[in-house]
N, CA, C and O atoms as a MOPAC input file, in Angstrom:
PM7 MOZYME 1SCF
protein

 N    125.35400 1   -14.48700 1  -170.59400 1
 C    125.37700 1   -13.11800 1  -171.09100 1
 C    126.83400 1   -12.67100 1  -171.24000 1
 O    127.65300 1   -12.90800 1  -170.35200 1
 N    127.15100 1   -12.02800 1  -172.35900 1
 C    128.53500 1   -11.60100 1  -172.59200 1
 C    128.94500 1   -10.44500 1  -171.67700 1
 O    128.10400 1    -9.71800 1  -171.14900 1
 N    130.25400 1   -10.29700 1  -171.50700 1
 C    130.80000 1    -9.23400 1  -170.66300 1
 C    131.24600 1    -8.02600 1  -171.47200 1
 O    131.36300 1    -6.92500 1  -170.93300 1
 N    131.49300 1    -8.22300 1  -172.75200 1
 C    131.99800 1    -7.13300 1  -173.59700 1
 C    130.82500 1    -6.26400 1  -174.04200 1
 O    129.79200 1    -6.77000 1  -174.47800 1
 N    131.00100 1    -4.95400 1  -173.92700 1
 C    129.90500 1    -4.01400 1  -174.17100 1
 C    129.36900 1    -4.09900 1  -175.59800 1
 O    128.15600 1    -4.08400 1  -175.80200 1
 N    130.24600 1    -4.18600 1  -176.57200 1
 C    129.80000 1    -4.23000 1  -177.96400 1
 C    129.04000 1    -5.52700 1  -178.25800 1
 O    128.09400 1    -5.52400 1  -179.04500 1
 N    129.44200 1    -6.61900 1  -177.64000 1
 C    128.76200 1    -7.90200 1  -177.84000 1
 C    127.39300 1    -7.86100 1  -177.16500 1
 O    126.42900 1    -8.42700 1  -177.67900 1
 N    127.30900 1    -7.19200 1  -176.01600 1
 C    126.01200 1    -7.02400 1  -175.35600 1
 C    125.04100 1    -6.28000 1  -176.27300 1
 O    123.86800 1    -6.63600 1  -176.38600 1
 N    125.56100 1    -5.24000 1  -176.92200 1
 C    124.73000 1    -4.47400 1  -177.86200 1
 C    124.29700 1    -5.34200 1  -179.03500 1
 O    123.15300 1    -5.27200 1  -179.48500 1
 N    125.22500 1    -6.16200 1  -179.52600 1
 C    124.90200 1    -7.05900 1  -180.64100 1
 C    123.80500 1    -8.03500 1  -180.25200 1
 O    122.89500 1    -8.29200 1  -181.04000 1
 N    123.88400 1    -8.57600 1  -179.05400 1
 C    122.87000 1    -9.52400 1  -178.57400 1
 C    121.51500 1    -8.83100 1  -178.48700 1
 O    120.49300 1    -9.38400 1  -178.89200 1
 N    121.52300 1    -7.61600 1  -177.95400 1
 C    120.27800 1    -6.84900 1  -177.82300 1
 C    119.65600 1    -6.58200 1  -179.19500 1
 O    118.45600 1    -6.77900 1  -179.38600 1
 N    120.46700 1    -6.13800 1  -180.13800 1
 C    119.96900 1    -5.85100 1  -181.48800 1
 C    119.45800 1    -7.12600 1  -182.15700 1
 O    118.43900 1    -7.10800 1  -182.84800 1
 N    120.17000 1    -8.22600 1  -181.94600 1
 C    119.77800 1    -9.49600 1  -182.52700 1
 C    118.40500 1    -9.92400 1  -182.00900 1
 O    117.56900 1   -10.39700 1  -182.77900 1
 N    118.17700 1    -9.76000 1  -180.71500 1
 C    116.88200 1   -10.10400 1  -180.12600 1
 C    115.76900 1    -9.22000 1  -180.66900 1
 O    114.66200 1    -9.69300 1  -180.92300 1
 N    116.06600 1    -7.92800 1  -180.84800 1
 C    115.07300 1    -6.99900 1  -181.39600 1
 C    114.71200 1    -7.40100 1  -182.82700 1
 O    113.53600 1    -7.43700 1  -183.19000 1
 N    115.72300 1    -7.69800 1  -183.62900 1
 C    115.48500 1    -8.10000 1  -185.01500 1
 C    114.69000 1    -9.39900 1  -185.07600 1
 O    113.77200 1    -9.54300 1  -185.88300 1
 N    115.05500 1   -10.33700 1  -184.21400 1
 C    114.37400 1   -11.63600 1  -184.17000 1
 C    112.89000 1   -11.44700 1  -183.86000 1
 O    112.03000 1   -12.06100 1  -184.49200 1
 N    112.60000 1   -10.59400 1  -182.88400 1
 C    111.20100 1   -10.32800 1  -182.51300 1
 C    110.44200 1    -9.70100 1  -183.68400 1
 O    109.29600 1   -10.06300 1  -183.95000 1
 N    111.08100 1    -8.76700 1  -184.37600 1
 C    110.44000 1    -8.12300 1  -185.52100 1
 C    110.21000 1    -9.12800 1  -186.64800 1
 O    109.14300 1    -9.14600 1  -187.26300 1
 N    111.21300 1    -9.96300 1  -186.91500 1
 C    111.09100 1   -10.94300 1  -187.98600 1
 C    109.96500 1   -11.92800 1  -187.70400 1
 O    109.20100 1   -12.27400 1  -188.60500 1
 N    109.85900 1   -12.37800 1  -186.46500 1
 C    108.79700 1   -13.31300 1  -186.08700 1
 C    107.43200 1   -12.65400 1  -186.28300 1
 O    106.50700 1   -13.28600 1  -186.79400 1
 N    107.30200 1   -11.39300 1  -185.88100 1
 C    106.03800 1   -10.67600 1  -186.01000 1
 C    105.63200 1   -10.52500 1  -187.47400 1
 O    104.46600 1   -10.71000 1  -187.82200 1
 N    106.59400 1   -10.18800 1  -188.32700 1
 C    106.29200 1    -9.99200 1  -189.74600 1
 C    105.91900 1   -11.31400 1  -190.40700 1
 O    104.98900 1   -11.36100 1  -191.21200 1
 N    106.63500 1   -12.38900 1  -190.07600 1
 C    106.31000 1   -13.69400 1  -190.64600 1
 C    104.92200 1   -14.14500 1  -190.21200 1
 O    104.18400 1   -14.74500 1  -190.99500 1
 N    104.57100 1   -13.85700 1  -188.97300 1
 C    103.24000 1   -14.20000 1  -188.47600 1
 C    102.17500 1   -13.39800 1  -189.22600 1
 O    101.11700 1   -13.92600 1  -189.56700 1
 N    102.46200 1   -12.12300 1  -189.47800 1
 C    101.52500 1   -11.27500 1  -190.21500 1
 C    101.33300 1   -11.78900 1  -191.64100 1
 O    100.22000 1   -11.75800 1  -192.16800 1
 N    102.40300 1   -12.25700 1  -192.26100 1
 C    102.30800 1   -12.82500 1  -193.60600 1
 C    101.35300 1   -14.00700 1  -193.59900 1
 O    100.45100 1   -14.09100 1  -194.43300 1
 N    101.55400 1   -14.92600 1  -192.65100 1
 C    100.71300 1   -16.12100 1  -192.58000 1
 C     99.25300 1   -15.74400 1  -192.35800 1
 O     98.36100 1   -16.33100 1  -192.97100 1
 N     99.00400 1   -14.77200 1  -191.49000 1
 C     97.64000 1   -14.33900 1  -191.19800 1
 C     96.97800 1   -13.76600 1  -192.44200 1
 O     95.83400 1   -14.10300 1  -192.74700 1
 N     97.68300 1   -12.90700 1  -193.16000 1
 C     97.10600 1   -12.26600 1  -194.33700 1
 C     96.83200 1   -13.28200 1  -195.45300 1
 O     95.83100 1   -13.17100 1  -196.16000 1
 N     97.71100 1   -14.26100 1  -195.60700 1
 C     97.50500 1   -15.29500 1  -196.62200 1
 C     96.26500 1   -16.12700 1  -196.27200 1
 O     95.45800 1   -16.44600 1  -197.14500 1
 N     96.12400 1   -16.47300 1  -194.99300 1
 C     94.94900 1   -17.23600 1  -194.56900 1
 C     93.67200 1   -16.43700 1  -194.78600 1
 O     92.66000 1   -16.98900 1  -195.21700 1
 N     93.71200 1   -15.13700 1  -194.48900 1
 C     92.53900 1   -14.28600 1  -194.70000 1
 C     92.18900 1   -14.21000 1  -196.18700 1
 O     91.01400 1   -14.22900 1  -196.55400 1
 N     93.20700 1   -14.12700 1  -197.03400 1
 C     92.97100 1   -14.06500 1  -198.47300 1
 C     92.33500 1   -15.35200 1  -198.97400 1
 O     91.44600 1   -15.31600 1  -199.82400 1
 N     92.78600 1   -16.48900 1  -198.45300 1
 C     92.24900 1   -17.77400 1  -198.89200 1
 C     90.84300 1   -18.01100 1  -198.35900 1
 O     90.05200 1   -18.71900 1  -198.98200 1
 N     90.52700 1   -17.42000 1  -197.20300 1
 C     89.21300 1   -17.61700 1  -196.59800 1
 C     88.21000 1   -16.53700 1  -197.00300 1
 O     87.03500 1   -16.62200 1  -196.64900 1
 N     88.65900 1   -15.53400 1  -197.73500 1
 C     87.78100 1   -14.41000 1  -198.09000 1
 C     86.68800 1   -14.85200 1  -199.05300 1
 O     86.86500 1   -15.77200 1  -199.85100 1
 N     85.55100 1   -14.16800 1  -198.95200 1
 C     84.45100 1   -14.43500 1  -199.87000 1
 C     84.75100 1   -13.87000 1  -201.23200 1
 O     85.77200 1   -13.21300 1  -201.43500 1
 N     83.85200 1   -14.13000 1  -202.17400 1
 C     84.09500 1   -13.69400 1  -203.55500 1
 C     84.21200 1   -12.17800 1  -203.68500 1
 O     84.93000 1   -11.68300 1  -204.55400 1
 N     83.51100 1   -11.44100 1  -202.82500 1
 C     83.53600 1    -9.97800 1  -202.91400 1
 C     84.86600 1    -9.38700 1  -202.43300 1
 O     85.34700 1    -8.39000 1  -202.97300 1
 N     85.44000 1   -10.00700 1  -201.42500 1
 C     86.62600 1    -9.44000 1  -200.77400 1
 C     87.93800 1   -10.05300 1  -201.22800 1
 O     88.99400 1    -9.66800 1  -200.72400 1
 N     87.91000 1   -10.98300 1  -202.15300 1
 C     89.12200 1   -11.71200 1  -202.53200 1
 C     90.18400 1   -10.78800 1  -203.09900 1
 O     91.34600 1   -10.86700 1  -202.69900 1
 N     89.81000 1    -9.91700 1  -204.01900 1
 C     90.81300 1    -9.05300 1  -204.66200 1
 C     91.53100 1    -8.17800 1  -203.64700 1
 O     92.75400 1    -8.04500 1  -203.68600 1
 N     90.76800 1    -7.58200 1  -202.73900 1
 C     91.38500 1    -6.70200 1  -201.75500 1
 C     92.26000 1    -7.49900 1  -200.78500 1
 O     93.35700 1    -7.06300 1  -200.43700 1
 N     91.78100 1    -8.65700 1  -200.35300 1
 C     92.54900 1    -9.47700 1  -199.41500 1
 C     93.85200 1    -9.95700 1  -200.04800 1
 O     94.89700 1    -9.96200 1  -199.39700 1
 N     93.79100 1   -10.35700 1  -201.30800 1
 C     94.99800 1   -10.79700 1  -202.01500 1
 C     95.95700 1    -9.62700 1  -202.18400 1
 O     97.17000 1    -9.78900 1  -202.04900 1
 N     95.42200 1    -8.46300 1  -202.47500 1
 C     96.25500 1    -7.27600 1  -202.63900 1
 C     96.99300 1    -6.93700 1  -201.34000 1
 O     98.18400 1    -6.62800 1  -201.35900 1
 N     96.28200 1    -6.99700 1  -200.22600 1
 C     96.90100 1    -6.71000 1  -198.92900 1
 C     97.97400 1    -7.75300 1  -198.60900 1
 O     99.07100 1    -7.40500 1  -198.17000 1
 N     97.65800 1    -9.02300 1  -198.82800 1
 C     98.62100 1   -10.09300 1  -198.54400 1
 C     99.86600 1    -9.95100 1  -199.42200 1
 O    100.99000 1   -10.11500 1  -198.94800 1
 N     99.66000 1    -9.64700 1  -200.68800 1
 C    100.78700 1    -9.45600 1  -201.60800 1
 C    101.67200 1    -8.30700 1  -201.15200 1
 O    102.89800 1    -8.39600 1  -201.20400 1
 N    101.04300 1    -7.23600 1  -200.70600 1
 C    101.79000 1    -6.08000 1  -200.23000 1
 C    102.63800 1    -6.42800 1  -199.01400 1
 O    103.80200 1    -6.03500 1  -198.93200 1
 N    102.05800 1    -7.16400 1  -198.07000 1
 C    102.78800 1    -7.55700 1  -196.86200 1
 C    103.96400 1    -8.45900 1  -197.22500 1
 O    105.05900 1    -8.30800 1  -196.68300 1
 N    103.73500 1    -9.39100 1  -198.13600 1
 C    104.81000 1   -10.29800 1  -198.55800 1
 C    105.93400 1    -9.52500 1  -199.24200 1
 O    107.11000 1    -9.76000 1  -198.96300 1
 N    105.57600 1    -8.60300 1  -200.13600 1
 C    106.58900 1    -7.81300 1  -200.84800 1
 C    107.41600 1    -6.95400 1  -199.89100 1
 O    108.63100 1    -6.83100 1  -200.05100 1
 N    106.75000 1    -6.35900 1  -198.89600 1
 C    107.46900 1    -5.52500 1  -197.93700 1
 C    108.45500 1    -6.36300 1  -197.11700 1
 O    109.56500 1    -5.91800 1  -196.82500 1
 N    108.04400 1    -7.56600 1  -196.75200 1
 C    108.93800 1    -8.44300 1  -195.98500 1
 C    110.15400 1    -8.83500 1  -196.81800 1
 O    111.27200 1    -8.89200 1  -196.30500 1
 N    109.93400 1    -9.10300 1  -198.09800 1
 C    111.04900 1    -9.45500 1  -198.98000 1
 C    111.97500 1    -8.25500 1  -199.18500 1
 O    113.19500 1    -8.40500 1  -199.25100 1
 N    111.38900 1    -7.08200 1  -199.28200 1
 C    112.16900 1    -5.86200 1  -199.47600 1
 C    113.07000 1    -5.59100 1  -198.27000 1
 O    114.20100 1    -5.13100 1  -198.42700 1
 N    112.57000 1    -5.87400 1  -197.07400 1
 C    113.34300 1    -5.64700 1  -195.85300 1
 C    114.32700 1    -6.77900 1  -195.57300 1
 O    115.15400 1    -6.66900 1  -194.66800 1
 N    114.24300 1    -7.86700 1  -196.34200 1
 C    115.16700 1    -8.97400 1  -196.16000 1
 C    114.72300 1    -9.96900 1  -195.11100 1
 O    115.51600 1   -10.80200 1  -194.67300 1
 N    113.46500 1    -9.89500 1  -194.70100 1
 C    112.96300 1   -10.82100 1  -193.69300 1
 C    112.74600 1   -12.19500 1  -194.31200 1
 O    113.01900 1   -13.21700 1  -193.68300 1
 N    112.25500 1   -12.21500 1  -195.54800 1
 C    112.19300 1   -13.45900 1  -196.31600 1
 C    112.90200 1   -13.22600 1  -197.64400 1
 O    113.02400 1   -12.08600 1  -198.09100 1
 N    113.36200 1   -14.28200 1  -198.26500 1
 C    114.06600 1   -14.18900 1  -199.53600 1
 C    113.08800 1   -13.82600 1  -200.64200 1
 O    111.90500 1   -14.15500 1  -200.55200 1
 N    113.56800 1   -13.14700 1  -201.68900 1
 C    112.66900 1   -12.70900 1  -202.76100 1
 C    112.03600 1   -13.88600 1  -203.49100 1
 O    110.89200 1   -13.79100 1  -203.93800 1
 N    112.75900 1   -14.99000 1  -203.61700 1
 C    112.17500 1   -16.17000 1  -204.26000 1
 C    111.11800 1   -16.81600 1  -203.36400 1
 O    110.12100 1   -17.34200 1  -203.85700 1
 N    111.33400 1   -16.77600 1  -202.06800 1
 C    110.34000 1   -17.29100 1  -201.13000 1
 C    109.07400 1   -16.44800 1  -201.19800 1
 O    107.96500 1   -16.97500 1  -201.11200 1
 N    109.24200 1   -15.13800 1  -201.35300 1
 C    108.09000 1   -14.24300 1  -201.48300 1
 C    107.31700 1   -14.56300 1  -202.75800 1
 O    106.08700 1   -14.61800 1  -202.74700 1
 N    108.03000 1   -14.77000 1  -203.84200 1
 C    107.38700 1   -15.09500 1  -205.11600 1
 C    106.64400 1   -16.42300 1  -205.01700 1
 O    105.53700 1   -16.56600 1  -205.53700 1
 N    107.25700 1   -17.38400 1  -204.35200 1
 C    106.62900 1   -18.69600 1  -204.18000 1
 C    105.35100 1   -18.58600 1  -203.34300 1
 O    104.32600 1   -19.17400 1  -203.68900 1
 N    105.41600 1   -17.84300 1  -202.25800 1
 C    104.24400 1   -17.67100 1  -201.39600 1
 C    103.11000 1   -16.98700 1  -202.15400 1
 O    101.95400 1   -17.39500 1  -202.04700 1
 N    103.44000 1   -15.94900 1  -202.91700 1
 C    102.40800 1   -15.25100 1  -203.69300 1
 C    101.80800 1   -16.16300 1  -204.75300 1
 O    100.59700 1   -16.15100 1  -204.97400 1
 N    102.64500 1   -16.94600 1  -205.40200 1
 C    102.17200 1   -17.85900 1  -206.43800 1
 C    101.21300 1   -18.89000 1  -205.85800 1
 O    100.15500 1   -19.15100 1  -206.42900 1
 N    101.58200 1   -19.46900 1  -204.73200 1
 C    100.72600 1   -20.47200 1  -204.09400 1
 C     99.40900 1   -19.85500 1  -203.63700 1
 O     98.34700 1   -20.46200 1  -203.76900 1
 N     99.49500 1   -18.64000 1  -203.09800 1
 C     98.28400 1   -17.96000 1  -202.64500 1
 C     97.34900 1   -17.69000 1  -203.82500 1
 O     96.14400 1   -17.92400 1  -203.73300 1
 N     97.90600 1   -17.20100 1  -204.92700 1
 C     97.11000 1   -16.92100 1  -206.12200 1
 C     96.46700 1   -18.20200 1  -206.64900 1
 O     95.30400 1   -18.20900 1  -207.05000 1
 N     97.23700 1   -19.27400 1  -206.64100 1
 C     96.73200 1   -20.55800 1  -207.15200 1
 C     95.51600 1   -21.02500 1  -206.34300 1
 O     94.50900 1   -21.45300 1  -206.90600 1
 N     95.62900 1   -20.93400 1  -205.01600 1
 C     94.51700 1   -21.41500 1  -204.19100 1
 C     93.31300 1   -20.48800 1  -204.25900 1
 O     92.17600 1   -20.95800 1  -204.26100 1
 N     93.54400 1   -19.16300 1  -204.31400 1
 C     92.40200 1   -18.24600 1  -204.38900 1
 C     91.71000 1   -18.33500 1  -205.74900 1
 O     90.48700 1   -18.22500 1  -205.83300 1
 N     92.48900 1   -18.53400 1  -206.80900 1
 C     91.87900 1   -18.68900 1  -208.13900 1
 C     91.07600 1   -19.99400 1  -208.23000 1
 O     90.01200 1   -20.04100 1  -208.84700 1
 N     91.60200 1   -21.03500 1  -207.61400 1
 C     90.90200 1   -22.31600 1  -207.62200 1
 C     89.58200 1   -22.21500 1  -206.85000 1
 O     88.57100 1   -22.79300 1  -207.24900 1
 N     89.61000 1   -21.47700 1  -205.74700 1
 C     88.40600 1   -21.30000 1  -204.93100 1
 C     87.37600 1   -20.42600 1  -205.64000 1
 O     86.17400 1   -20.58300 1  -205.42900 1
 N     87.84600 1   -19.50700 1  -206.48000 1
 C     86.93400 1   -18.59900 1  -207.17300 1
 C     86.18400 1   -19.28800 1  -208.30800 1
 O     85.14000 1   -18.79800 1  -208.73900 1
 N     86.68900 1   -20.40000 1  -208.79100 1
 C     86.04800 1   -21.09900 1  -209.92300 1
 C     84.75400 1   -21.74100 1  -209.53300 1
 O     84.09800 1   -22.36400 1  -210.36800 1

């Protein structure tokens, strides 16, 4: 643990951000899985919720915007394939 007060604050903030980032990434994975496992009736809403969560994470800088686009594209591809 550092002795300098400002570095202690930086470590604390870093841990808080890390915890938030992990939680958001976990939520993204959960929502994508729910969208892929949803029945035909609930697919549109589940995909909409997952897309929203992914976009918010990209907006906050938790994931890169291209990574968000890739995740949404893959999710759409699998849900469309399942709907056929």
